[in-house]
Rosetta silent file (secondary structure, phi, psi, omega in degrees, C-alpha in Angstrom):
SEQUENCE: NVLPHALLITGAEGTGGLPIGLALAQYIFCENKSETDSCGKCAGCNKAAKLEHADLHLSFPTIPPNPKTKAMSRYYLPEFREFIQQSPYGTTFEWLQHIEAENKQGNITAEECREIIDGLNLKSYEGGKKVLIMWRPEYLGKEGNILLKLIEEPPKDTVMIFIAENTEDILPTIKSRTQEGNLAPINPADIALSLTTRSLTDPKKAAQVAHMAMGSYTEALRL
SCORE:     score description
SCORE:     0.000 S_00000001
   1 L     0.000   55.864 -170.939   -7.797    7.848   25.377 S_00000001
   2 L  -130.173  122.966  175.458  -11.362    6.539   24.892 S_00000001
   3 L  -120.778  139.911  172.842  -12.363    4.832   21.631 S_00000001
   4 L   -62.541  142.661 -176.063  -15.798    3.604   20.669 S_00000001
   5 L   -74.432  -15.027  173.873  -15.780   -0.102   20.830 S_00000001
   6 E  -136.936  112.354 -175.208  -17.448   -0.364   17.354 S_00000001
   7 E  -120.946  131.568 -172.200  -16.369    2.277   14.876 S_00000001
   8 E  -113.620  107.372 -178.236  -17.661    2.609   11.305 S_00000001
   9 E   -95.281  113.292  178.061  -15.202    4.480    9.002 S_00000001
  10 E  -115.401  146.679  178.189  -16.941    5.538    5.728 S_00000001
  11 L   175.766  149.735 -172.492  -15.695    7.128    2.692 S_00000001
  12 L   -62.906  157.084  179.218  -15.710    6.898   -1.102 S_00000001
  13 L   -51.808  125.457  177.636  -13.389    4.713   -2.927 S_00000001
  14 L    97.437    1.334 -178.681   -9.827    6.157   -2.875 S_00000001
  15 L   -99.909   -0.326  164.781  -10.207    8.350    0.299 S_00000001
  16 L    95.939   27.199  174.670   -8.100    6.056    2.460 S_00000001
  17 H   -58.342  -41.643  170.316  -10.587    4.192    4.684 S_00000001
  18 H   -66.172  -49.878  171.606   -8.303    1.190    5.000 S_00000001
  19 H   -51.637  -39.481  173.603   -5.140    3.070    5.552 S_00000001
  20 H   -65.814  -39.371  177.994   -6.833    5.081    8.168 S_00000001
  21 H   -64.436  -45.081 -174.626   -8.215    1.987    9.902 S_00000001
  22 H   -70.756  -35.560  171.633   -4.845    0.275    9.859 S_00000001
  23 H   -56.895  -42.646  177.855   -3.147    3.591   11.181 S_00000001
  24 H   -70.814  -27.717  170.669   -5.561    3.516   14.062 S_00000001
  25 H   -65.862  -39.751 -175.266   -4.905   -0.156   14.771 S_00000001
  26 H   -72.847  -41.140  179.034   -1.141    0.678   14.940 S_00000001
  27 H   -63.290  -40.490  171.555   -1.886    3.568   17.241 S_00000001
  28 H   -59.429  -36.495 -175.340   -3.672    1.277   19.580 S_00000001
  29 H   -94.367   -3.651  178.743   -1.029   -1.194   19.705 S_00000001
  30 L   -65.776  141.795 -176.965    1.848    1.396   19.862 S_00000001
  31 L   -94.807  -12.196  177.925    3.926    1.185   23.128 S_00000001
  32 L  -136.536   51.820 -176.492    5.207    4.784   22.915 S_00000001
  33 L   -69.446  147.019  168.086    2.224    6.762   21.387 S_00000001
  34 L   -98.772 -174.659  178.847    2.088   10.504   21.424 S_00000001
  35 L   -65.775  -17.170 -167.816   -1.071   12.548   21.553 S_00000001
  36 L  -126.984  -11.420 -172.135   -1.461   12.602   17.777 S_00000001
  37 L  -165.455  165.431  173.442    0.323    9.425   16.371 S_00000001
  38 L   -84.494  155.997 -174.457    2.048    6.151   16.929 S_00000001
  39 L   -64.981  -31.351 -174.909    5.828    6.157   17.282 S_00000001
  40 L    75.539   -2.208 -174.617    6.336    3.844   14.089 S_00000001
  41 L  -124.145  -12.922 -175.088    9.445    2.236   15.776 S_00000001
  42 L   -80.207  159.209  171.724    8.282    0.045   18.721 S_00000001
  43 H   -41.458  -43.212  178.931    7.550   -3.637   18.474 S_00000001
  44 H   -60.737  -50.363  176.783    3.792   -3.043   18.444 S_00000001
  45 H   -52.916  -50.377 -171.362    4.154   -0.607   15.633 S_00000001
  46 H   -68.653  -40.652 -177.726    6.359   -2.853   13.547 S_00000001
  47 H   -66.277  -47.503 -173.195    3.990   -5.921   13.993 S_00000001
  48 H   -72.825  -35.575 -176.321    0.872   -3.892   13.189 S_00000001
  49 H   -67.405  -18.445  177.960    2.545   -2.147   10.173 S_00000001
  50 L  -104.464    8.562 -178.985    3.193   -5.640    8.722 S_00000001
  51 L    63.781   26.386 -173.276   -0.323   -6.878    9.542 S_00000001
  52 L  -119.161   12.890  176.612    1.336   -9.487   11.753 S_00000001
  53 L   -69.508  136.490 -168.670    0.270   -8.373   15.276 S_00000001
  54 L   -76.818  -19.679  169.153   -1.174  -11.306   17.073 S_00000001
  55 L   -93.140   11.177  175.836   -4.066   -9.214   18.436 S_00000001
  56 E   -98.746  110.677  177.763   -4.967   -7.733   15.040 S_00000001
  57 E  -101.097  129.223 -175.328   -7.836   -9.607   13.454 S_00000001
  58 E  -112.366  134.781  177.406   -8.568   -9.042    9.802 S_00000001
  59 E  -139.803  128.432 -175.236  -11.724   -9.720    7.831 S_00000001
  60 L  -153.804  161.572  179.869  -12.267   -8.892    4.206 S_00000001
  61 L   -58.688  133.519  174.827  -14.201  -10.196    1.077 S_00000001
  62 E  -136.245 -178.110  173.090  -12.796  -13.549   -0.249 S_00000001
  63 L  -128.274  166.440  174.502  -13.771  -16.474   -2.378 S_00000001
  64 L   -61.603  130.817  171.326  -13.634  -20.207   -1.602 S_00000001
  65 L   -60.438  -26.844  170.054  -10.075  -21.431   -2.082 S_00000001
  66 L  -154.266  167.929 -172.963  -11.394  -24.686   -3.532 S_00000001
  67 L   -62.018  -18.233 -170.263  -14.908  -26.166   -4.225 S_00000001
  68 L  -107.128    6.823 -172.761  -14.992  -27.991   -0.848 S_00000001
  69 L  -123.579  144.602 -179.733  -13.874  -25.055    1.378 S_00000001
  70 L   -80.470  162.062  175.575  -15.832  -21.958    2.558 S_00000001
  71 L   -79.985  135.403 -166.571  -14.506  -18.665    1.813 S_00000001
  72 L  -155.545  134.424  173.783  -12.396  -17.407    4.891 S_00000001
  73 H   -57.709  -42.390 -173.628   -9.922  -14.397    5.347 S_00000001
  74 H   -62.683  -23.916  173.706   -7.366  -16.586    6.989 S_00000001
  75 H   -69.530  -12.049 -175.260   -6.737  -18.593    3.895 S_00000001
  76 H  -122.484   22.172 -173.786   -5.655  -15.354    2.194 S_00000001
  77 H   -61.461  -50.806 -178.119   -3.726  -13.542    4.908 S_00000001
  78 H   -56.269  -45.923  179.753   -0.280  -13.744    3.059 S_00000001
  79 H   -66.619  -41.856 -178.612   -1.945  -12.368   -0.214 S_00000001
  80 H   -64.778  -42.266 -176.053   -3.713   -9.600    1.696 S_00000001
  81 H   -66.857  -33.264  176.745   -0.601   -8.456    3.491 S_00000001
  82 H   -63.299  -53.691 -177.324    1.144   -8.412   -0.020 S_00000001
  83 H   -58.320  -46.848 -178.958   -1.732   -6.419   -1.570 S_00000001
  84 H   -64.723  -33.222  174.508   -1.840   -3.856    1.102 S_00000001
  85 H   -58.906  -41.407 -176.298    1.907   -3.361    0.975 S_00000001
  86 H   -86.204  -31.267 -167.487    1.773   -2.760   -2.609 S_00000001
  87 L  -142.063   70.077  177.967   -1.602   -0.970   -3.015 S_00000001
  88 L   -64.688  -13.289  178.780   -2.927    0.521    0.359 S_00000001
  89 L  -101.468    5.271 -176.423   -5.454    2.631   -1.608 S_00000001
  90 L   -58.011  144.932 -176.667   -6.371   -0.503   -3.665 S_00000001
  91 L   -84.205  170.121  174.194  -10.046   -1.192   -4.492 S_00000001
  92 H   -60.693  -41.654 -176.992  -12.171   -4.360   -3.609 S_00000001
  93 H   -58.109  -49.035 -173.831  -12.203   -5.194   -7.350 S_00000001
  94 H   -62.888  -35.878  178.735   -8.347   -4.949   -7.528 S_00000001
  95 H   -66.154  -42.060  172.795   -8.123   -7.185   -4.480 S_00000001
  96 H   -52.792  -42.972 -177.700  -10.477   -9.800   -5.904 S_00000001
  97 H   -72.760  -27.919  173.071   -8.407   -9.833   -8.955 S_00000001
  98 H   -50.908  -47.776 -177.794   -5.294  -10.174   -6.844 S_00000001
  99 L   -92.543   19.520  173.081   -6.549  -13.520   -5.638 S_00000001
 100 L    57.115   46.111  179.753   -7.646  -14.435   -9.085 S_00000001
 101 L   -79.554  -21.440  179.337  -11.446  -14.425   -8.304 S_00000001
 102 L    70.160 -123.511  178.567  -12.221  -13.659  -11.905 S_00000001
 103 L  -102.588   21.720 -173.243  -15.943  -13.070  -12.179 S_00000001
 104 L   -88.620  139.248 -171.051  -16.684  -14.713   -8.768 S_00000001
 105 L   -86.638  123.404  174.491  -18.512  -12.356   -6.251 S_00000001
 106 L   -74.155  155.576  166.946  -16.414  -12.072   -2.901 S_00000001
 107 E  -154.723  174.676  174.948  -18.165  -12.221    0.485 S_00000001
 108 L  -120.384  109.138 -169.314  -17.726  -12.575    4.189 S_00000001
 109 L   -72.930  170.718  177.944  -19.348  -15.709    5.259 S_00000001
 110 H   -62.438  -41.295 -177.716  -21.376  -16.943    8.199 S_00000001
 111 H   -61.497  -44.652 -179.181  -18.407  -19.268    9.102 S_00000001
 112 H   -71.418  -24.687  169.345  -16.161  -16.291    9.254 S_00000001
 113 H   -59.591  -43.354  177.480  -18.514  -14.408   11.506 S_00000001
 114 H   -64.286  -36.392  179.999  -18.427  -17.306   13.922 S_00000001
 115 H   -71.946  -35.995  174.042  -14.699  -17.416   13.717 S_00000001
 116 H   -61.044  -46.560 -176.296  -14.482  -13.683   14.582 S_00000001
 117 H   -62.656  -38.410 -179.179  -16.682  -14.175   17.654 S_00000001
 118 H   -72.817  -34.882  179.619  -14.503  -17.105   18.832 S_00000001
 119 H   -68.404  -49.914  173.798  -11.287  -15.192   18.209 S_00000001
 120 H   -58.742  -31.411 -178.379  -12.364  -11.948   19.968 S_00000001
 121 L   -75.874  -10.922  175.170  -13.635  -13.978   22.979 S_00000001
 122 L   -76.626  156.318  174.305  -10.040  -15.254   23.586 S_00000001
 123 L   -63.053  149.544  169.783   -7.638  -13.389   25.885 S_00000001
 124 L   -65.181  132.262  177.755   -5.211  -10.955   24.243 S_00000001
 125 L   -56.787  -44.639 -169.426   -1.990  -12.565   23.222 S_00000001
 126 L  -108.528   15.065 -179.628    0.064   -9.636   24.212 S_00000001
 127 L    84.090   -7.351  177.880   -1.841   -8.299   27.143 S_00000001
 128 L  -105.888 -141.102 -177.086   -3.411   -5.230   25.530 S_00000001
 129 L   -85.784  159.072  171.573   -6.365   -4.588   23.345 S_00000001
 130 E  -104.030  137.952  175.158   -7.798   -6.888   20.565 S_00000001
 131 E  -123.337  135.656  175.573   -8.608   -5.071   17.296 S_00000001
 132 E  -117.493  120.547  177.313  -10.774   -6.345   14.509 S_00000001
 133 E  -106.681  118.256  173.233  -10.572   -4.518   11.127 S_00000001
 134 E  -110.159  115.421 -178.821  -13.373   -5.581    8.755 S_00000001
 135 E   -97.618  114.683  178.774  -12.799   -4.060    5.312 S_00000001
 136 L    78.056   67.480  174.043  -16.019   -3.759    3.460 S_00000001
 137 H   -66.989   -7.335  173.995  -18.893   -4.945    5.743 S_00000001
 138 H   -59.474  -18.731 -175.347  -21.109   -4.412    2.820 S_00000001
 139 H   -89.856    2.212  179.563  -20.122   -7.795    1.783 S_00000001
 140 L   -70.117  -43.844 -172.721  -21.621   -9.439    4.858 S_00000001
 141 H    75.812 -156.828 -176.409  -25.242   -9.999    3.712 S_00000001
 142 H   -78.241  -13.348  178.869  -27.636  -11.120    6.203 S_00000001
 143 H   -64.729  -14.879  174.907  -24.930  -13.328    7.750 S_00000001
 144 H   -64.860  -22.015 -178.825  -23.814  -10.107    9.642 S_00000001
 145 H   -66.455   -7.675  175.336  -26.647  -10.441   12.118 S_00000001
 146 H   -72.150  -26.169 -174.265  -24.503  -13.322   13.769 S_00000001
 147 H   -91.642   -1.421 -174.669  -22.314  -10.494   14.887 S_00000001
 148 H   -58.504  -44.642 -177.116  -24.912   -8.254   16.500 S_00000001
 149 H   -66.319  -40.890  177.829  -24.513   -9.584   20.059 S_00000001
 150 H   -53.710  -44.349 -172.698  -20.741   -9.293   19.692 S_00000001
 151 H   -72.089  -33.127 -169.259  -21.071   -5.714   18.608 S_00000001
 152 H   -78.116  -45.568 -169.944  -23.620   -4.807   21.372 S_00000001
 153 L  -127.663   76.739 -173.247  -21.686   -6.587   24.244 S_00000001
 154 L   -77.210  151.667  173.602  -17.900   -6.923   23.201 S_00000001
 155 L   -58.781  161.796 -179.431  -15.422   -8.665   25.219 S_00000001
 156 L   -62.810  141.922  174.783  -13.182   -6.400   27.407 S_00000001
 157 L    62.807   46.217  178.727  -10.484   -4.335   25.624 S_00000001
 158 E  -117.520  124.923  170.467  -11.917   -5.140   22.186 S_00000001
 159 E  -112.408  126.096  173.715  -12.176   -2.528   19.346 S_00000001
 160 E  -111.233  123.495  170.615  -13.954   -3.274   16.108 S_00000001
 161 E  -109.822  113.079 -179.585  -13.314   -1.164   13.112 S_00000001
 162 E   -98.655  128.343 -178.258  -15.588   -1.456   10.146 S_00000001
 163 E  -120.859  115.425 -170.614  -14.448    0.266    6.865 S_00000001
 164 E  -128.177  149.027  172.275  -17.087    0.915    4.290 S_00000001
 165 L  -105.849  -30.587 -177.861  -17.681    2.669    1.113 S_00000001
 166 L  -119.924   95.997  179.794  -21.452    2.228    0.515 S_00000001
 167 H   -58.196  -29.423 -179.301  -23.341    2.719    3.745 S_00000001
 168 H   -69.968  -21.225 -179.587  -26.633    1.816    2.066 S_00000001
 169 H   -92.936    3.571  178.396  -25.488   -1.608    1.594 S_00000001
 170 L   -88.870  135.574  171.901  -24.648   -2.260    5.271 S_00000001
 171 L   -44.395  122.812  179.120  -27.114   -4.129    7.450 S_00000001
 172 H   -54.634  -32.114 -177.594  -29.082   -1.411    9.313 S_00000001
 173 H   -70.922  -23.153  179.223  -28.790   -3.623   12.465 S_00000001
 174 H   -87.268  -48.947  179.227  -24.953   -3.435   12.319 S_00000001
 175 H   -48.034  -47.945 -173.551  -24.887    0.285   11.252 S_00000001
 176 L   -71.372   -6.571 -178.949  -27.069    1.388   14.119 S_00000001
 177 L   -99.638    4.875 -174.007  -24.666   -0.312   16.674 S_00000001
 178 L  -131.563  163.473  177.865  -21.629    1.534   15.640 S_00000001
 179 E   -99.441  124.996 -174.539  -20.248    5.189   15.843 S_00000001
 180 E   -94.898  138.182  173.853  -19.823    6.514   12.404 S_00000001
 181 E  -131.885  122.646 -172.072  -16.895    8.642   11.071 S_00000001
 182 E   -98.505  138.965 -179.201  -17.017    9.978    7.630 S_00000001
 183 L  -100.014  123.991  170.044  -13.891   10.650    5.477 S_00000001
 184 L   -70.444  156.441  173.097  -13.887   13.721    3.276 S_00000001
 185 L   -55.716  145.385  177.547  -12.519   13.614   -0.272 S_00000001
 186 L   -68.240  143.102  178.053   -8.553   14.156   -0.201 S_00000001
 187 L   -65.723  130.521  177.736   -7.510   17.662   -0.844 S_00000001
 188 H   -53.428  -30.420  178.279   -6.174   17.939   -4.431 S_00000001
 189 H   -67.765  -35.593  177.914   -2.969   19.752   -3.181 S_00000001
 190 H   -68.979  -33.351  177.856   -2.199   16.570   -1.085 S_00000001
 191 H   -71.689  -35.226  175.877   -2.745   14.284   -3.945 S_00000001
 192 H   -70.078  -37.048  175.920   -0.483   16.334   -6.167 S_00000001
 193 H   -61.942  -48.888  178.628    2.155   16.429   -3.526 S_00000001
 194 H   -63.559  -35.490  178.855    2.154   12.646   -3.197 S_00000001
 195 H   -60.257  -49.198 -175.791    2.209   12.189   -6.955 S_00000001
 196 H   -76.475  -34.953 -176.560    5.354   14.326   -7.229 S_00000001
 197 H   -73.104  -27.077  170.029    7.102   13.207   -4.117 S_00000001
 198 L   -88.097   13.176  175.217    6.877    9.690   -5.330 S_00000001
 199 L    54.080   41.026  179.366    8.194   10.797   -8.749 S_00000001
 200 L   -91.836  -20.250  176.797    5.102    9.410  -10.580 S_00000001
 201 L  -164.561  176.219 -177.295    4.761   12.582  -12.645 S_00000001
 202 L   -83.522  155.901 -175.751    5.916   16.243  -13.032 S_00000001
 203 H   -56.384  -43.648 -173.531    4.254   19.023  -10.767 S_00000001
 204 H   -59.855  -47.788 -173.740    2.190   20.477  -13.707 S_00000001
 205 H   -70.137  -38.874 -179.893    0.695   16.997  -14.647 S_00000001
 206 H   -50.391  -60.739 -174.803    0.314   16.129  -10.873 S_00000001
 207 H   -63.273  -27.283  173.093   -1.905   19.214  -10.377 S_00000001
 208 H   -67.463  -50.393 -178.913   -4.010   18.385  -13.491 S_00000001
 209 H   -65.493  -39.698 -173.809   -4.557   14.735  -12.295 S_00000001
 210 H   -65.264  -40.398 -174.590   -5.232   15.847   -8.708 S_00000001
 211 H   -72.376  -44.005  177.852   -8.001   18.206   -9.901 S_00000001
 212 H   -63.456  -26.865 -173.321   -9.563   15.447  -12.212 S_00000001
 213 L   -75.188   -8.758  176.260   -9.487   12.767   -9.436 S_00000001
 214 L    50.808   44.195  177.439  -12.341   14.413   -7.557 S_00000001
 215 L    82.410    2.579 -176.411  -10.703   13.556   -4.089 S_00000001
 216 L  -102.741  115.952  175.571   -9.843    9.921   -4.873 S_00000001
 217 H   -65.797  -33.760  178.853   -6.247    8.871   -4.578 S_00000001
 218 H   -68.917  -34.302  170.780   -7.037    5.670   -6.324 S_00000001
 219 H   -68.911  -34.560  169.576   -8.402    7.539   -9.264 S_00000001
 220 H   -56.347  -50.101 -174.421   -5.346    9.838   -9.370 S_00000001
 221 H   -64.159  -34.060  178.008   -3.167    6.825   -9.625 S_00000001
 222 H   -67.498  -36.822  177.301   -5.341    5.297  -12.417 S_00000001
 223 L   -71.853    0.000    0.000   -5.118    8.630  -14.382 S_00000001
């Protein structure tokens, strides 16, 4: 029952980094967890599954909502919840198109980093752990150095989960302060099973697509 306080989950696009991170957060908040999974039925699980748990902090690439306002994740939480419900294996590009970023480059701002520090230093709303999920820390830039002290000396009962695709683009100062877990490509048989179970195609086509997808469920859906 011990987790690293700063976990870096890495995996290529379509291997499920964000779903894994969210499932881990749900497991942390679960009130009736087993040795291997959350119960999926308790209040903690229901809130986490909807991305509405009071102690779940979310950070992801965004754009300024208007010319006078800095880009902040909290301005896009309803859209992010909708996107994840529709496309849990969705790409960063698809997310930015979902919020109509067009050709704008998404990022995670210095202002957001400071807000993360303030939020995680508050007491837990529900008396348990606080969890930060940062999707794509590659979008931090040098502003990520603001988080170094937080990562080194986190508040009590705080777990930070960073979910990345391109580890070379993560600040070395952040990467060195996390425990890394790498996701393998998804087994083609599992991809094929999901495609047929969801009635997206017939078994023969599913097997062909799963082989061509090279371990990426996102690529399988695109194909």
